[in-house]
KEBA-438512 format. One line per field, with one value per residue: residue number from 1; residue in three letters; z negated, x, y negated of N, C-alpha, C in turn. Coordinates in steps of 0.05 Angstrom, whole numbers. Last residue first. Layout:
resi	(NUM / ...)
resn	(ALA / ...)
n_pz	(Z / ...)
n_px	(X / ...)
n_py	(Y / ...)
ca_pz	(Z / ...)
ca_px	(X / ...)
ca_py	(Y / ...)
c_pz	(Z / ...)
c_px	(X / ...)
c_py	(Y / ...)
This chain:
resi	(147 / 146 / 145 / 144 / 143 / 142 / 141 / 140 / 139 / 138 / 137 / 136 / 135 / 134 / 133 / 132 / 131 / 130 / 129 / 128 / 127 / 126 / 125 / 124 / 123 / 122 / 121 / 120 / 119 / 118 / 117 / 116 / 115 / 114 / 113 / 112 / 111 / 110 / 109 / 108 / 107 / 106 / 105 / 104 / 103 / 102 / 101 / 100 / 99 / 98 / 97 / 96 / 95 / 94 / 93 / 92 / 91 / 90 / 89 / 88 / 87 / 86 / 85 / 84 / 83 / 82 / 81 / 80 / 79 / 78 / 77 / 76 / 75 / 74 / 73 / 72 / 71 / 70 / 69 / 68 / 67 / 66 / 65 / 64 / 63 / 62 / 61 / 60 / 59 / 58 / 57 / 56 / 55 / 54 / 53 / 52 / 51 / 50 / 49 / 48 / 47 / 46 / 45 / 44 / 43 / 42 / 41 / 40 / 39 / 38 / 37 / 36 / 35 / 34 / 33 / 32 / 31 / 30 / 29 / 28 / 27 / 26 / 25 / 24 / 23 / 22 / 21 / 20 / 19 / 18 / 17 / 16 / 15 / 14 / 13 / 12 / 11 / 10 / 9 / 8 / 7 / 6 / 5 / 4 / 3 / 2 / 1)
resn	(LYS / GLY / PRO / MET / LYS / ILE / VAL / LYS / LEU / LEU / ALA / LEU / LEU / ILE / VAL / MET / GLY / ALA / ALA / ILE / THR / LEU / TRP / GLY / GLY / LEU / GLY / ILE / ARG / PRO / PHE / VAL / ASP / PHE / GLN / LEU / ARG / ILE / PHE / GLY / TYR / VAL / PHE / GLY / ALA / VAL / PRO / MET / VAL / GLY / ALA / ILE / TRP / ALA / PRO / ILE / THR / ARG / ASP / LYS / GLY / ILE / ALA / GLY / PHE / ALA / ILE / ILE / LEU / VAL / ALA / SER / ILE / PRO / VAL / LEU / PHE / LEU / SER / TYR / VAL / LEU / TYR / VAL / ASN / ILE / ASP / PHE / LYS / GLY / THR / TRP / SER / LYS / LEU / SER / THR / ALA / LYS / ALA / ALA / ALA / HIS / ALA / ILE / ASP / PRO / ILE / GLU / TYR / GLY / ALA / PHE / SER / GLY / GLY / LEU / LYS / ILE / TRP / PRO / LEU / PHE / PHE / ALA / VAL / VAL / ILE / VAL / ALA / ALA / GLY / ILE / THR / VAL / LEU / ASP / VAL / PRO / ILE / THR / VAL / ARG / SER / LYS / ALA / MET)
n_pz	(120 / 93 / 42 / 53 / 69 / 76 / 111 / 121 / 92 / 55 / 28 / 4 / -29 / -63 / -87 / -114 / -150 / -180 / -204 / -234 / -268 / -296 / -323 / -355 / -387 / -415 / -415 / -411 / -436 / -415 / -364 / -370 / -373 / -324 / -312 / -321 / -270 / -236 / -262 / -257 / -200 / -194 / -221 / -190 / -142 / -159 / -173 / -122 / -79 / -89 / -98 / -49 / -12 / -28 / -18 / 41 / 57 / 56 / 87 / 61 / 40 / -12 / -32 / -19 / -52 / -102 / -99 / -91 / -136 / -175 / -157 / -165 / -221 / -236 / -212 / -232 / -282 / -274 / -277 / -326 / -319 / -309 / -357 / -364 / -321 / -333 / -401 / -434 / -437 / -440 / -398 / -403 / -427 / -483 / -526 / -582 / -602 / -603 / -549 / -528 / -555 / -534 / -480 / -485 / -506 / -464 / -423 / -448 / -454 / -409 / -414 / -483 / -519 / -576 / -607 / -593 / -535 / -483 / -438 / -430 / -456 / -421 / -389 / -339 / -324 / -301 / -255 / -230 / -216 / -178 / -138 / -124 / -101 / -58 / -29 / -17 / -22 / -19 / -18 / -49 / -30 / -51 / -16 / -20 / -12 / 19 / 0)
n_px	(206 / 246 / 206 / 136 / 110 / 64 / 22 / -19 / -63 / -48 / -9 / -40 / -72 / -33 / -13 / -59 / -65 / -19 / -31 / -76 / -53 / -15 / -50 / -78 / -37 / -22 / -79 / -103 / -105 / -70 / -100 / -149 / -142 / -143 / -209 / -253 / -278 / -235 / -210 / -248 / -247 / -194 / -197 / -234 / -206 / -165 / -194 / -223 / -187 / -160 / -199 / -227 / -188 / -181 / -230 / -226 / -177 / -159 / -176 / -142 / -102 / -99 / -70 / -101 / -145 / -119 / -104 / -154 / -182 / -157 / -175 / -229 / -228 / -206 / -251 / -300 / -305 / -329 / -382 / -396 / -413 / -466 / -491 / -493 / -523 / -576 / -594 / -642 / -709 / -740 / -745 / -706 / -651 / -609 / -564 / -556 / -507 / -504 / -510 / -464 / -425 / -435 / -421 / -367 / -348 / -358 / -324 / -271 / -244 / -214 / -173 / -164 / -155 / -132 / -163 / -185 / -176 / -142 / -146 / -119 / -72 / -78 / -106 / -100 / -47 / -51 / -81 / -49 / -4 / -27 / -39 / 12 / 30 / -6 / 9 / 63 / 75 / 81 / 28 / 33 / 19 / 13 / 25 / 4 / 36 / 13 / 17)
n_py	(-651 / -677 / -703 / -708 / -773 / -828 / -836 / -800 / -800 / -761 / -790 / -830 / -798 / -775 / -821 / -839 / -797 / -803 / -853 / -839 / -800 / -830 / -866 / -829 / -808 / -855 / -901 / -966 / -1015 / -1051 / -1060 / -1087 / -1140 / -1163 / -1143 / -1112 / -1103 / -1095 / -1052 / -1012 / -1007 / -990 / -941 / -914 / -911 / -876 / -830 / -819 / -809 / -760 / -722 / -728 / -713 / -660 / -635 / -642 / -614 / -563 / -502 / -444 / -410 / -398 / -441 / -484 / -474 / -482 / -536 / -560 / -544 / -574 / -624 / -620 / -618 / -668 / -700 / -686 / -707 / -755 / -749 / -766 / -817 / -814 / -818 / -872 / -888 / -879 / -889 / -849 / -876 / -919 / -952 / -991 / -950 / -953 / -946 / -938 / -930 / -875 / -861 / -883 / -854 / -803 / -813 / -826 / -778 / -743 / -766 / -762 / -715 / -705 / -744 / -763 / -823 / -856 / -913 / -959 / -937 / -918 / -862 / -814 / -769 / -706 / -672 / -692 / -683 / -632 / -645 / -684 / -653 / -620 / -659 / -675 / -626 / -622 / -668 / -660 / -588 / -525 / -478 / -417 / -353 / -289 / -229 / -163 / -101 / -42 / 23)
ca_pz	(133 / 107 / 56 / 38 / 72 / 64 / 106 / 134 / 113 / 73 / 43 / 23 / -8 / -47 / -71 / -93 / -131 / -164 / -187 / -214 / -250 / -279 / -303 / -336 / -369 / -397 / -427 / -396 / -444 / -440 / -365 / -364 / -398 / -334 / -302 / -344 / -294 / -230 / -259 / -283 / -214 / -181 / -230 / -218 / -143 / -149 / -193 / -148 / -80 / -84 / -118 / -75 / -11 / -30 / -45 / 25 / 62 / 31 / 91 / 70 / 68 / 6 / -37 / -7 / -23 / -95 / -104 / -72 / -110 / -176 / -157 / -138 / -206 / -240 / -206 / -204 / -280 / -279 / -250 / -324 / -328 / -286 / -346 / -385 / -321 / -316 / -375 / -432 / -432 / -465 / -398 / -411 / -407 / -468 / -499 / -570 / -599 / -628 / -569 / -518 / -559 / -562 / -487 / -474 / -522 / -489 / -420 / -442 / -477 / -414 / -393 / -459 / -510 / -549 / -608 / -621 / -546 / -511 / -447 / -407 / -462 / -434 / -418 / -350 / -335 / -326 / -273 / -240 / -236 / -203 / -151 / -135 / -125 / -79 / -38 / -35 / -7 / -35 / -4 / -52 / -28 / -51 / -33 / -8 / -30 / 21 / 0)
ca_px	(183 / 253 / 231 / 158 / 111 / 88 / 40 / 7 / -62 / -70 / -1 / -18 / -84 / -50 / 5 / -48 / -86 / -22 / -7 / -78 / -75 / -7 / -30 / -92 / -52 / -3 / -58 / -98 / -124 / -63 / -73 / -149 / -146 / -117 / -186 / -238 / -294 / -255 / -195 / -240 / -272 / -203 / -179 / -240 / -231 / -158 / -178 / -237 / -203 / -146 / -178 / -241 / -200 / -159 / -221 / -247 / -182 / -160 / -173 / -165 / -99 / -112 / -60 / -75 / -149 / -131 / -84 / -132 / -190 / -154 / -146 / -220 / -239 / -190 / -223 / -295 / -295 / -301 / -370 / -390 / -385 / -448 / -486 / -481 / -494 / -562 / -587 / -614 / -690 / -736 / -762 / -734 / -664 / -630 / -564 / -582 / -515 / -500 / -530 / -490 / -427 / -439 / -448 / -386 / -346 / -371 / -354 / -284 / -260 / -236 / -194 / -156 / -174 / -126 / -152 / -187 / -197 / -137 / -154 / -127 / -89 / -62 / -105 / -127 / -54 / -36 / -91 / -75 / -1 / -16 / -61 / -6 / 44 / -6 / -19 / 56 / 74 / 93 / 44 / 21 / 39 / -1 / 35 / 1 / 28 / 29 / 0)
ca_py	(-639 / -652 / -704 / -695 / -744 / -816 / -859 / -796 / -820 / -756 / -766 / -838 / -814 / -758 / -804 / -855 / -802 / -779 / -850 / -860 / -793 / -808 / -876 / -846 / -791 / -841 / -884 / -941 / -994 / -1039 / -1048 / -1058 / -1126 / -1153 / -1158 / -1120 / -1108 / -1115 / -1078 / -1022 / -1015 / -1015 / -962 / -919 / -927 / -903 / -844 / -824 / -833 / -785 / -725 / -733 / -740 / -679 / -639 / -654 / -642 / -577 / -531 / -458 / -420 / -378 / -413 / -482 / -473 / -456 / -516 / -565 / -533 / -545 / -618 / -622 / -596 / -644 / -705 / -680 / -679 / -755 / -745 / -738 / -814 / -816 / -791 / -856 / -894 / -860 / -901 / -859 / -855 / -904 / -929 / -998 / -968 / -940 / -958 / -938 / -958 / -890 / -852 / -892 / -883 / -808 / -804 / -845 / -802 / -738 / -764 / -788 / -725 / -687 / -746 / -749 / -802 / -846 / -886 / -952 / -955 / -926 / -889 / -830 / -793 / -727 / -665 / -691 / -709 / -635 / -624 / -691 / -675 / -608 / -643 / -694 / -638 / -602 / -665 / -682 / -614 / -546 / -497 / -443 / -374 / -314 / -251 / -189 / -122 / -67 / 0)
c_pz	(156 / 121 / 69 / 55 / 57 / 70 / 93 / 132 / 128 / 97 / 63 / 40 / 13 / -23 / -53 / -75 / -108 / -143 / -169 / -194 / -228 / -259 / -285 / -314 / -347 / -377 / -406 / -409 / -430 / -449 / -392 / -369 / -395 / -361 / -315 / -337 / -317 / -254 / -253 / -282 / -242 / -195 / -219 / -229 / -172 / -150 / -184 / -168 / -108 / -88 / -114 / -97 / -38 / -29 / -48 / -5 / 44 / 34 / 64 / 73 / 79 / 35 / -18 / -10 / -9 / -65 / -95 / -75 / -89 / -149 / -159 / -136 / -178 / -225 / -211 / -197 / -251 / -276 / -252 / -296 / -327 / -294 / -322 / -375 / -343 / -316 / -359 / -403 / -430 / -462 / -424 / -411 / -417 / -448 / -483 / -543 / -586 / -625 / -594 / -538 / -550 / -568 / -516 / -481 / -512 / -507 / -447 / -438 / -470 / -437 / -399 / -439 / -484 / -543 / -580 / -626 / -575 / -519 / -476 / -416 / -437 / -439 / -434 / -380 / -348 / -340 / -300 / -260 / -247 / -224 / -178 / -150 / -139 / -105 / -61 / -45 / -27 / -17 / -22 / -37 / -30 / -51 / -30 / -27 / -14 / 1 / 0)
c_px	(173 / 229 / 237 / 184 / 136 / 87 / 66 / 26 / -36 / -70 / -23 / -9 / -63 / -62 / -12 / -29 / -76 / -44 / -10 / -55 / -78 / -28 / -20 / -73 / -67 / -18 / -41 / -75 / -120 / -82 / -66 / -122 / -147 / -119 / -160 / -214 / -278 / -271 / -215 / -226 / -265 / -228 / -187 / -222 / -238 / -183 / -171 / -219 / -214 / -162 / -162 / -220 / -213 / -169 / -198 / -239 / -203 / -168 / -177 / -159 / -124 / -114 / -73 / -64 / -122 / -134 / -94 / -111 / -168 / -161 / -141 / -190 / -229 / -201 / -206 / -265 / -290 / -289 / -340 / -378 / -377 / -419 / -468 / -474 / -479 / -532 / -571 / -609 / -662 / -717 / -760 / -753 / -692 / -641 / -585 / -583 / -542 / -510 / -529 / -512 / -454 / -441 / -454 / -415 / -365 / -370 / -368 / -314 / -277 / -254 / -218 / -179 / -165 / -144 / -147 / -176 / -201 / -157 / -146 / -133 / -94 / -80 / -88 / -127 / -82 / -45 / -77 / -86 / -28 / -13 / -51 / -29 / 25 / 8 / -20 / 27 / 64 / 95 / 55 / 39 / 24 / 21 / 19 / 11 / 25 / 18 / 18)
c_py	(-656 / -638 / -676 / -698 / -734 / -786 / -849 / -821 / -819 / -775 / -758 / -814 / -822 / -774 / -786 / -839 / -819 / -783 / -826 / -857 / -814 / -800 / -854 / -856 / -806 / -823 / -871 / -926 / -967 / -1017 / -1037 / -1045 / -1096 / -1139 / -1146 / -1139 / -1120 / -1122 / -1100 / -1048 / -1026 / -1025 / -989 / -941 / -933 / -921 / -873 / -838 / -839 / -810 / -750 / -738 / -747 / -708 / -658 / -656 / -655 / -606 / -545 / -488 / -434 / -387 / -393 / -454 / -470 / -453 / -488 / -543 / -538 / -533 / -588 / -617 / -596 / -620 / -679 / -683 / -671 / -727 / -746 / -731 / -784 / -812 / -791 / -828 / -878 / -864 / -880 / -868 / -866 / -881 / -913 / -975 / -974 / -961 / -944 / -952 / -961 / -919 / -869 / -884 / -894 / -838 / -809 / -838 / -823 / -763 / -760 / -785 / -749 / -696 / -729 / -750 / -790 / -822 / -877 / -924 / -948 / -947 / -893 / -859 / -810 / -751 / -685 / -685 / -709 / -661 / -627 / -671 / -683 / -630 / -631 / -680 / -658 / -612 / -644 / -679 / -635 / -571 / -519 / -463 / -401 / -336 / -276 / -210 / -148 / -88 / -25)
């Protein structure tokens, strides 16, 4: 019986995806404490409950639940690695993993201006940087040396 080998491509998209997966468990934001990426949705939900942020309908505002879309970033990063290992097209998860962190940073900057910089933790900066690398690699602005 022949053994099949799983080969993960080593390129900037895969490296960026691996950085995003690791960074998800590092501090993303600093608001009276440091919170990792996976903690942010639960903290936002708890804060909304504690402050009774409800819409006029009496139900929680949809924006409280939109923060759960944050999980799309590491999920798409894992899909990039998995699809690369099995030889499938990684374009869609790569765009998601690239656009979401950069768009989140731009949104935060528009809302908070320069106050956003001290609030971003190491994991947040790594995720933003990895997202930018993925986007630049997808747009073929940068590529691995020797490729």
